[in-house]
C-alpha positions as CSV (number, residue, x, y, z in Angstrom):
1,M,0.0,0.0,0.0
2,K,2.8,2.4,0.9
3,T,4.5,1.7,-2.5
4,L,1.3,2.6,-4.4
5,S,1.0,5.9,-2.5
6,L,4.6,6.7,-3.1
7,L,4.2,6.0,-6.8
8,S,1.1,8.2,-6.9
9,L,3.0,11.0,-5.3
10,V,5.8,10.7,-7.9
11,V,3.3,10.6,-10.8
12,K,1.5,13.6,-9.5
13,N,4.8,15.4,-9.0
14,N,3.8,16.2,-5.3
15,L,6.4,14.5,-3.2
16,V,6.1,17.2,-0.6
17,E,3.1,19.4,-0.1
18,G,3.4,23.2,-0.6
19,A,5.8,25.4,-2.4
20,S,8.8,23.3,-1.8
21,A,7.5,20.2,-3.7
22,H,9.1,21.3,-7.0
23,W,12.4,22.1,-5.2
24,W,12.5,18.6,-3.6
25,S,11.6,16.9,-6.8
26,Q,14.6,18.6,-8.5
27,R,17.0,17.7,-5.7
28,L,15.8,14.1,-5.6
29,S,16.1,13.6,-9.3
30,A,19.5,15.3,-9.3
31,F,20.6,12.9,-6.6
32,F,19.5,9.9,-8.7
33,L,21.2,11.4,-11.8
34,V,24.5,11.4,-9.9
35,I,24.1,7.8,-9.0
36,L,22.9,6.6,-12.5
37,A,25.4,8.7,-14.4
38,S,28.2,7.2,-12.3
39,W,27.0,3.7,-13.0
40,F,26.8,4.6,-16.7
41,I,30.3,6.0,-17.0
42,I,31.8,3.1,-15.1
43,S,29.8,0.5,-16.9
44,I,30.4,1.8,-20.4
45,G,34.1,2.4,-19.5
46,N,34.5,-1.4,-18.9
47,V,33.3,-2.3,-22.4
48,A,36.2,-3.8,-24.4
49,D,35.6,-1.9,-27.6
50,Y,32.8,0.4,-28.9
51,E,31.7,-1.4,-32.0
52,Y,28.0,-1.8,-32.7
53,Q,27.9,-5.5,-31.8
54,T,29.7,-5.0,-28.5
55,I,27.4,-2.1,-27.4
56,K,24.3,-4.1,-28.6
57,I,25.4,-7.0,-26.3
58,W,25.9,-4.5,-23.5
59,I,22.5,-3.0,-23.9
60,S,20.9,-6.5,-24.3
61,S,21.7,-7.2,-20.6
62,V,18.5,-7.0,-18.7
63,L,20.2,-5.0,-15.9
64,N,21.9,-2.6,-18.3
65,S,18.8,-1.9,-20.4
66,F,16.8,-1.4,-17.2
67,L,19.3,1.0,-15.7
68,L,19.7,2.8,-19.0
69,T,15.9,3.3,-19.2
70,L,15.9,4.5,-15.6
71,L,18.7,7.0,-16.4
72,A,16.8,8.3,-19.4
73,F,13.6,8.7,-17.3
74,T,15.5,10.5,-14.6
75,M,17.2,12.8,-17.1
76,I,14.0,13.6,-18.9
77,Y,12.1,14.2,-15.6
78,H,14.9,16.5,-14.3
79,S,15.0,18.4,-17.6
80,S,11.2,18.8,-17.6
81,L,11.3,20.2,-14.0
82,G,14.1,22.7,-15.0
83,L,12.3,23.9,-18.1
84,E,9.1,24.2,-16.0
85,V,10.9,26.6,-13.6
86,I,12.3,28.7,-16.5
87,I,8.9,28.9,-18.1
88,E,7.1,29.9,-14.9
89,D,9.8,32.5,-14.1
90,Y,10.2,34.2,-17.4
91,I,6.8,33.9,-19.2
92,H,4.4,36.3,-17.7
93,V,1.4,36.0,-20.1
94,K,-0.8,33.3,-18.5
95,K,-2.1,31.7,-21.7
96,T,1.4,31.5,-23.2
97,R,2.8,30.1,-20.0
98,E,0.1,27.4,-19.8
99,L,0.6,26.4,-23.4
100,L,4.4,26.2,-23.0
101,L,4.0,24.1,-19.8
102,A,1.8,21.7,-21.6
103,L,4.1,21.5,-24.6
104,N,7.0,20.9,-22.2
105,K,5.3,17.9,-20.7
106,I,4.2,16.5,-24.1
107,F,7.7,17.0,-25.6
108,H,9.4,15.2,-22.7
109,L,6.9,12.4,-22.8
110,I,7.4,11.8,-26.5
111,F,11.2,12.0,-26.0
112,F,11.0,9.3,-23.3
113,I,8.8,7.0,-25.4
114,I,11.3,7.3,-28.3
115,I,14.2,6.4,-26.0
116,V,12.3,3.4,-24.5
117,I,11.4,2.1,-27.9
118,S,15.0,2.6,-29.1
119,I,16.5,0.7,-26.2
120,F,13.9,-2.1,-26.6
121,L,14.7,-2.4,-30.4
122,I,18.4,-2.4,-30.0
123,S,18.3,-5.0,-27.2
124,T,16.0,-7.3,-29.0
125,R,17.2,-7.0,-32.6
126,I,18.7,-10.2,-33.8
127,Q,21.6,-10.1,-36.3
């Protein structure tokens, strides 16, 4: 039950009630970005060579593809939060701000879907 409530808080982007919710979400996503980026740098650095087949085998690992997807999600979520702050701070016309905030969410969602499909296709493609 607690897992579902935590998941609903993350989906709603309300990890903390009040004005500091956005700030805490940015800090939490930045923390996970540091961890996942460190994993990525160390893991990709241990690959013998960087030819297509070697990277395909690396991505085909269930753990690597999962963590790569998690890294992509965290980066996109953090980017979305950052652009949201910029839009809210510098766009003063309410209709324009609402349109840009909606486009920000749509753009980041489409970008994440493209990344997930790409990782899936690379990891499952047989050659």
